[in-house]
C-alpha positions as CSV (number, residue, x, y, z in Angstrom):
1,X,-40.6,-35.9,-37.9
2,X,-39.6,-33.9,-35.2
3,X,-36.2,-31.6,-35.1
4,X,-34.1,-33.9,-33.3
5,X,-34.6,-36.7,-35.8
6,X,-34.1,-34.1,-38.7
7,X,-30.8,-33.4,-37.3
8,X,-29.8,-37.0,-36.6
9,X,-30.7,-37.7,-40.0
10,X,-29.3,-34.6,-41.6
11,X,-26.1,-34.5,-39.9
12,X,-26.3,-32.3,-36.9
13,X,-25.9,-28.6,-37.3
14,X,-26.1,-28.7,-40.8
15,X,-30.3,-28.3,-40.6
16,X,-30.0,-25.4,-38.1
17,X,-33.2,-23.3,-38.1
18,X,-32.7,-19.6,-39.3
19,X,-31.5,-17.6,-36.2
20,X,-30.1,-20.5,-34.2
21,X,-26.6,-19.6,-34.7
22,X,-27.2,-16.0,-33.6
23,X,-28.9,-17.3,-30.5
24,X,-26.0,-19.2,-29.5
25,X,-23.6,-16.2,-30.1
26,X,-26.1,-14.1,-27.9
27,X,-26.0,-16.5,-25.0
28,X,-22.2,-16.9,-25.3
29,X,-21.9,-13.2,-25.2
30,X,-24.2,-12.7,-22.5
31,X,-22.4,-15.0,-20.4
32,X,-19.2,-12.4,-20.8
33,X,-20.9,-9.5,-19.8
34,X,-20.1,-8.8,-16.1
35,X,-20.5,-5.8,-13.5
36,X,-17.8,-6.0,-10.8
37,X,-17.0,-9.6,-11.8
38,X,-20.8,-10.5,-11.4
39,X,-22.8,-11.7,-14.5
40,X,-24.9,-8.9,-15.9
41,X,-27.4,-11.8,-16.9
42,X,-27.7,-14.3,-14.1
43,X,-29.6,-17.6,-14.8
44,X,-31.4,-18.6,-17.7
45,X,-32.7,-15.7,-20.2
46,X,-36.4,-15.5,-20.5
47,X,-38.0,-14.6,-23.9
48,X,-38.0,-10.6,-23.5
49,X,-34.4,-10.4,-22.4
50,X,-33.3,-12.9,-25.0
51,X,-35.0,-10.7,-27.5
52,X,-33.4,-7.5,-26.4
53,X,-30.0,-9.4,-26.6
54,X,-30.5,-10.5,-30.0
55,X,-31.5,-7.0,-31.2
56,X,-28.3,-5.5,-29.6
57,X,-26.1,-8.2,-31.0
58,X,-27.3,-7.7,-34.6
59,X,-27.1,-3.7,-34.3
60,X,-23.9,-3.9,-32.6
61,X,-22.2,-6.9,-34.0
62,X,-20.2,-5.0,-36.8
63,X,-18.9,-2.0,-34.8
64,X,-17.9,-4.6,-32.0
65,X,-15.9,-6.6,-34.5
66,X,-14.4,-3.4,-36.0
67,X,-13.2,-2.1,-32.7
68,X,-11.7,-5.5,-31.8
69,X,-9.7,-5.5,-35.1
70,X,-8.2,-2.1,-34.2
71,X,-7.5,-3.0,-30.7
72,X,-5.4,-6.0,-32.4
73,X,-3.5,-3.9,-34.7
74,X,-3.4,-0.5,-33.4
75,X,-3.9,-0.5,-29.9
76,X,-2.1,2.7,-28.8
77,X,-3.9,4.6,-31.6
78,X,-7.2,3.4,-30.2
79,X,-6.4,4.4,-26.7
80,X,-5.4,8.0,-28.0
81,X,-8.6,8.2,-30.0
82,X,-10.7,7.0,-27.0
83,X,-9.0,10.0,-24.8
84,X,-9.5,12.5,-27.6
85,X,-13.0,11.4,-28.0
86,X,-13.8,11.9,-24.2
87,X,-11.9,15.3,-24.5
88,X,-14.3,16.3,-27.4
89,X,-17.2,15.4,-25.3
90,X,-16.0,17.5,-22.3
91,X,-15.3,20.3,-24.7
92,X,-18.7,20.2,-26.2
93,X,-20.4,19.8,-22.7
94,X,-18.3,22.8,-21.5
95,X,-19.3,25.1,-24.7
96,X,-22.9,24.0,-24.0
97,X,-22.8,25.1,-20.2
98,X,-21.0,28.4,-21.4
99,X,-23.6,29.1,-23.8
100,X,-26.4,28.9,-21.2
101,X,-24.7,31.5,-18.9
102,X,-25.5,35.2,-19.0
103,X,-22.9,37.3,-21.0
104,X,-20.1,38.8,-18.7
105,X,-20.6,42.4,-17.7
106,X,-18.0,44.9,-19.0
107,X,-16.2,44.9,-15.5
108,X,-16.1,41.1,-15.5
109,X,-14.8,40.8,-19.0
110,X,-12.1,43.0,-18.3
111,X,-11.5,41.1,-15.1
112,X,-11.1,37.9,-16.9
113,X,-9.0,39.4,-20.0
114,X,-6.5,41.5,-18.1
115,X,-6.5,40.9,-14.4
116,X,-6.7,37.2,-14.1
117,X,-3.4,35.6,-13.0
118,X,-2.9,33.7,-16.2
119,X,-2.5,37.0,-18.1
120,X,0.7,37.7,-15.9
121,X,4.1,37.1,-17.7
122,X,7.3,36.0,-15.9
123,X,9.1,36.9,-18.6
124,X,8.4,40.6,-18.3
125,X,9.3,40.5,-14.7
126,X,12.4,42.2,-12.9
127,X,13.3,38.8,-11.7
128,X,13.4,37.0,-14.9
129,X,15.3,39.4,-16.9
130,X,17.9,40.6,-14.3
131,X,18.0,37.3,-11.9
132,X,19.7,35.0,-14.7
133,X,16.8,33.1,-16.2
134,X,16.8,35.3,-19.3
135,X,20.4,34.8,-19.8
136,X,19.8,30.9,-19.2
137,X,17.3,31.1,-21.9
138,X,19.7,32.7,-24.3
139,X,22.4,30.2,-23.5
140,X,19.9,27.3,-24.3
141,X,19.3,28.5,-27.9
142,X,21.7,27.2,-30.3
143,X,21.5,30.4,-32.5
144,X,22.0,33.0,-29.6
145,X,25.3,34.7,-28.8
146,X,27.6,32.9,-26.2
147,X,28.9,34.9,-23.4
148,X,32.3,34.8,-25.1
149,X,30.9,36.2,-28.2
150,X,31.7,40.2,-28.6
151,X,27.7,40.6,-29.3
152,X,26.5,38.5,-26.5
153,X,26.3,41.3,-24.1
154,X,24.3,43.8,-26.4
155,X,21.9,40.8,-26.9
156,X,21.1,40.3,-23.3
157,X,21.0,43.7,-22.5
158,X,18.2,44.5,-25.1
159,X,16.1,41.8,-23.4
160,X,16.6,43.6,-20.0
161,X,14.1,46.3,-21.0
162,X,11.1,45.7,-18.4
163,X,12.2,49.1,-16.3
164,X,13.1,51.2,-19.1
165,X,9.8,53.3,-19.8
166,X,9.8,53.7,-16.0
167,X,13.3,54.9,-16.0
168,X,12.7,57.1,-18.9
169,X,9.9,58.8,-16.9
170,X,6.6,57.0,-18.0
171,X,3.9,56.0,-15.7
172,X,2.6,52.5,-16.1
173,X,-0.8,50.9,-14.6
174,X,-1.4,48.1,-12.0
175,X,-1.0,45.4,-14.7
176,X,2.5,46.2,-15.4
177,X,3.4,46.3,-11.7
178,X,2.1,42.8,-11.5
179,X,4.2,41.8,-14.2
180,X,7.4,43.7,-12.8
181,X,6.8,41.9,-9.6
182,X,5.5,38.7,-10.7
183,X,4.0,36.6,-8.0
184,X,2.7,39.5,-5.9
185,X,-1.0,40.3,-6.9
186,X,-2.5,43.8,-7.2
187,X,-4.1,43.7,-3.6
188,X,-0.8,43.6,-1.8
189,X,0.9,46.0,-4.3
190,X,-2.1,48.6,-3.9
191,X,-1.3,48.4,0.0
192,X,2.1,50.0,-0.9
193,X,0.9,52.8,-2.9
194,X,-0.5,56.1,-1.6
195,X,-4.1,57.0,-2.2
196,X,-3.5,59.7,-4.7
197,X,-1.8,57.4,-7.0
198,X,-4.6,54.8,-6.8
199,X,-7.2,57.6,-7.7
200,X,-5.0,58.3,-10.7
201,X,-4.3,54.6,-11.7
202,X,-1.1,55.6,-12.9
203,X,2.4,54.7,-11.2
204,X,5.7,56.2,-12.0
205,X,9.1,55.8,-10.8
206,X,8.5,57.1,-7.3
207,X,5.9,54.3,-6.7
208,X,8.1,51.5,-8.3
209,X,10.9,52.6,-6.1
210,X,8.8,52.5,-3.0
211,X,7.5,49.2,-4.0
212,X,10.8,47.8,-4.2
213,X,12.0,49.4,-0.7
214,X,9.0,47.9,0.8
215,X,9.4,44.4,-0.6
216,X,13.1,44.6,0.0
217,X,12.9,45.0,3.7
218,X,10.7,42.0,4.3
219,X,12.6,39.7,6.6
220,X,13.9,36.8,4.5
221,X,12.4,33.3,5.2
222,X,13.8,29.8,4.9
223,X,12.2,27.3,2.8
224,X,10.9,24.7,5.1
225,X,9.2,21.2,4.6
226,X,5.5,21.8,5.4
227,X,4.1,19.7,8.2
228,X,0.5,20.6,8.0
229,X,-1.4,20.5,4.7
230,X,-2.8,23.8,2.9
231,X,-1.4,26.3,0.6
232,X,2.4,27.5,1.6
233,X,3.1,30.7,2.5
234,X,4.5,33.1,-0.1
235,X,7.9,33.8,-0.2
236,X,9.2,37.6,0.1
237,X,10.2,39.1,-3.4
238,X,14.0,38.0,-4.0
239,X,14.1,35.9,-1.0
240,X,17.4,34.3,-2.1
241,X,20.6,36.5,-1.3
242,X,22.5,35.5,-4.5
243,X,19.4,36.2,-6.6
244,X,18.8,39.6,-4.9
245,X,22.4,40.4,-5.4
246,X,22.4,39.7,-9.1
247,X,19.0,41.4,-9.7
248,X,19.9,44.6,-8.1
249,X,23.4,44.5,-9.5
250,X,21.5,44.2,-13.1
251,X,19.3,47.1,-12.3
252,X,22.2,49.1,-11.5
253,X,24.2,48.2,-14.7
254,X,20.9,49.2,-16.6
255,X,20.5,52.6,-15.3
256,X,24.1,53.5,-15.6
257,X,24.1,52.1,-19.2
258,X,21.1,54.5,-19.9
259,X,23.0,57.4,-17.9
260,X,26.1,57.1,-20.1
261,X,24.1,57.3,-23.3
262,X,22.3,60.4,-22.0
263,X,25.6,61.9,-20.7
264,X,27.1,61.5,-24.0
265,X,24.4,63.2,-25.7
266,X,24.4,66.0,-23.1
267,X,28.3,66.5,-23.8
268,X,27.5,66.2,-27.6
269,X,29.9,63.3,-27.7
270,X,27.1,60.7,-28.8
271,X,27.2,58.9,-32.1
272,X,23.6,58.4,-33.1
273,X,24.4,56.1,-35.8
274,X,25.7,53.5,-33.3
275,X,22.2,53.9,-31.1
276,X,19.7,51.1,-31.4
277,X,16.0,51.8,-32.1
278,X,15.2,51.0,-28.5
279,X,17.9,53.5,-27.0
280,X,16.9,56.3,-29.4
281,X,13.1,55.9,-28.4
282,X,14.2,55.8,-24.7
283,X,16.2,58.8,-25.0
284,X,13.3,60.7,-26.6
285,X,11.0,59.6,-23.9
286,X,13.5,60.9,-21.3
287,X,13.7,64.6,-23.0
288,X,9.9,64.4,-23.0
289,X,9.5,64.5,-19.5
290,X,12.7,66.0,-18.1
291,X,14.8,69.3,-19.3
292,X,18.1,67.5,-19.3
293,X,20.4,64.8,-18.2
294,X,21.1,66.5,-14.9
295,X,17.4,66.5,-14.0
296,X,16.7,62.8,-14.9
297,X,19.8,62.0,-12.9
298,X,18.5,63.4,-9.9
299,X,14.8,62.5,-10.0
300,X,15.1,58.8,-11.3
301,X,18.7,57.5,-11.5
302,X,19.8,58.6,-8.0
303,X,16.5,57.5,-6.1
304,X,16.8,53.7,-8.1
305,X,20.4,53.6,-7.4
306,X,20.0,54.4,-3.6
307,X,17.6,51.4,-3.4
308,X,20.0,49.1,-5.2
309,X,23.0,50.3,-2.9
310,X,21.2,50.1,0.4
311,X,19.5,46.7,0.3
312,X,22.1,43.9,-0.4
313,X,23.9,45.0,2.7
314,X,20.9,44.8,4.9
315,X,19.7,41.3,3.6
316,X,19.6,38.7,6.3
């Protein structure tokens, strides 16, 4: 009795041979697999390709059914997991590639760890601290002092300290200059300092004032919509008139505030119990570099104030 007769007498598919149901699933699955809307397996399957498909279906059926269940019940989680997996693969490949590279030289490591642009901090810049961005951040904080509060001004002033060490007479390195004049890299800044200062690698109040004069005397530019592709030209430092006025006014107020503290000490009228730790440290630094208030006023305060007073009127 052949297979067809047995099926007819036994009730059709109830007498299927082992594997026949799997073969039907394989053929159905093969018909669904497509590349660019074209069937992956066209025409009838020969024995070799059919055997390969059977092996794949047997090996992957459980994982396929699991993924389908997850997609039905947790589609968003599956998508996130898929993205995380791709990112993990990318990170592993990047780590493998990095492990095959020769170790950086000391100069390359210093360049990467210190001089790379991503190590610059806008929060340490003159523009941020005196141009209103710091004040705006304080006002966003629900626990910060509001402008109407008696303690608000000291709170704002304590954050405007990026120039304090320079005003006190200390020297800084090029990394600090890049932070102070955020957005201007060391190469343009180096062109504004003398050869002797470059050799020293230390820059004091004279250099900072000189850089400010050079940057503030640049002609302002209007922001225009670019008609050609490419990197846009960098705008001059403090290009906006209102921003420039605000920044220079803030620097003037900071210098005068320090001057008042030093003058009260010189006149023996200072109440040291009311000075903050920062003010005490600043005063100590000033007297380490200068013999007294008059010398500090002549060598630091007056040159800085001259820059501040001269350039708002020249703007535009």
